[in-house]
C-alpha positions as CSV (number, residue, x, y, z in Angstrom):
1,X,11.5,6.2,0.3
2,X,14.8,7.3,-1.4
3,X,13.3,10.3,-3.2
4,X,11.3,11.5,-0.2
5,X,14.3,10.9,2.1
6,X,12.4,8.8,4.5
7,X,14.6,6.2,6.3
8,X,12.3,4.8,9.1
9,X,9.3,2.6,9.0
10,X,6.9,1.0,11.4
11,X,5.1,-2.2,10.7
12,X,1.3,-2.4,10.3
13,X,-0.7,-3.3,13.4
14,X,-2.3,-6.2,11.6
15,X,1.1,-7.8,10.7
16,X,2.4,-10.8,12.7
17,X,5.0,-8.6,14.3
18,X,2.4,-5.9,15.2
19,X,3.2,-2.2,15.0
20,X,6.9,-2.6,15.8
21,X,9.3,0.1,14.7
22,X,12.3,-1.5,12.9
23,X,15.5,-0.7,14.7
24,X,19.0,-2.0,15.4
25,X,19.2,-4.4,18.4
26,X,22.6,-2.9,19.5
27,X,22.4,0.9,18.8
28,X,18.7,1.5,18.2
29,X,19.4,3.0,14.7
30,X,16.2,3.2,12.7
31,X,17.7,3.8,9.2
32,X,16.1,1.1,7.1
33,X,18.8,1.3,4.4
34,X,21.5,0.2,6.9
35,X,19.5,-2.5,8.7
36,X,19.9,-6.2,8.2
37,X,19.2,-9.4,10.1
38,X,21.3,-12.1,11.7
39,X,20.1,-15.5,12.9
40,X,21.1,-17.4,16.0
41,X,23.4,-20.3,15.6
42,X,21.3,-22.8,17.6
43,X,17.8,-21.3,18.0
44,X,15.2,-20.0,15.5
45,X,15.7,-16.4,16.6
46,X,16.8,-13.4,14.6
47,X,18.0,-9.9,15.5
48,X,18.1,-6.7,13.4
49,X,21.6,-5.1,13.2
50,X,22.8,-2.1,11.3
51,X,25.6,-2.6,8.8
52,X,28.3,-0.5,10.5
53,X,29.5,-0.5,13.2
54,X,27.2,-3.0,15.0
55,X,27.9,-6.1,12.9
56,X,31.6,-5.9,13.6
57,X,31.2,-5.0,17.2
58,X,28.8,-7.8,18.1
59,X,30.9,-10.4,16.2
60,X,33.7,-10.0,18.7
61,X,31.5,-9.7,21.8
62,X,28.9,-12.4,21.2
63,X,29.4,-15.8,19.6
64,X,25.7,-16.9,19.7
65,X,25.0,-15.0,16.4
66,X,26.0,-16.1,12.9
67,X,27.6,-12.8,11.8
68,X,28.9,-14.2,8.5
69,X,25.3,-14.6,7.3
70,X,24.2,-11.0,7.8
71,X,21.6,-10.1,5.1
72,X,20.0,-6.7,4.4
73,X,16.2,-6.2,4.9
74,X,15.9,-4.7,1.4
75,X,16.3,-7.0,-1.6
76,X,15.7,-6.0,-5.2
77,X,14.4,-2.6,-4.2
78,X,11.7,-4.0,-1.9
79,X,11.5,-5.2,1.7
80,X,11.8,-8.9,2.4
81,X,8.5,-10.9,2.0
82,X,8.6,-12.3,5.6
83,X,8.8,-8.8,6.9
84,X,6.1,-7.0,4.8
85,X,3.4,-8.8,2.9
86,X,3.3,-8.1,-0.8
87,X,-0.2,-6.8,-1.9
88,X,-2.5,-9.2,-3.6
89,X,-3.4,-8.7,-7.3
90,X,-6.8,-7.1,-6.3
91,X,-5.1,-4.7,-3.9
92,X,-2.5,-3.9,-6.4
93,X,-5.1,-3.0,-9.0
94,X,-7.0,-0.8,-6.6
95,X,-3.9,1.2,-5.8
96,X,-3.2,4.6,-7.2
97,X,-0.2,5.8,-9.0
98,X,1.6,8.7,-7.3
99,X,3.7,11.4,-8.9
100,X,6.8,12.9,-7.5
C-alpha cells in the first residue's frame, strides 16, 4: 500500500464487519495509516479515530472513551488480526508474487 500510495481500504463482504469502509468516527478520514481504535470504558464497544487531531479533540469532549489506550490498526506492517483474517497456509501457497 505504501509503494502504490493507496491509503483507503474496504473490508471484504464475507468478513464479520461486512463490506464496511474503515473511517474515523469523528472526521470521516479514511487514511488507514492514521487510523487507530479506542475502546469504551464500560462497554465492549470500540471506535476508529485518526491520530491527529481527533484523539486529542475527543478526549476533552467525551469521557466515555479510554483515550490513553489508543492503538493503531497497523502492527508489524500488517493489519490487526481481528480486523482482517490472515490467509490460511493453503491460501498463502496459492497466492502469486507480484512485482513493483
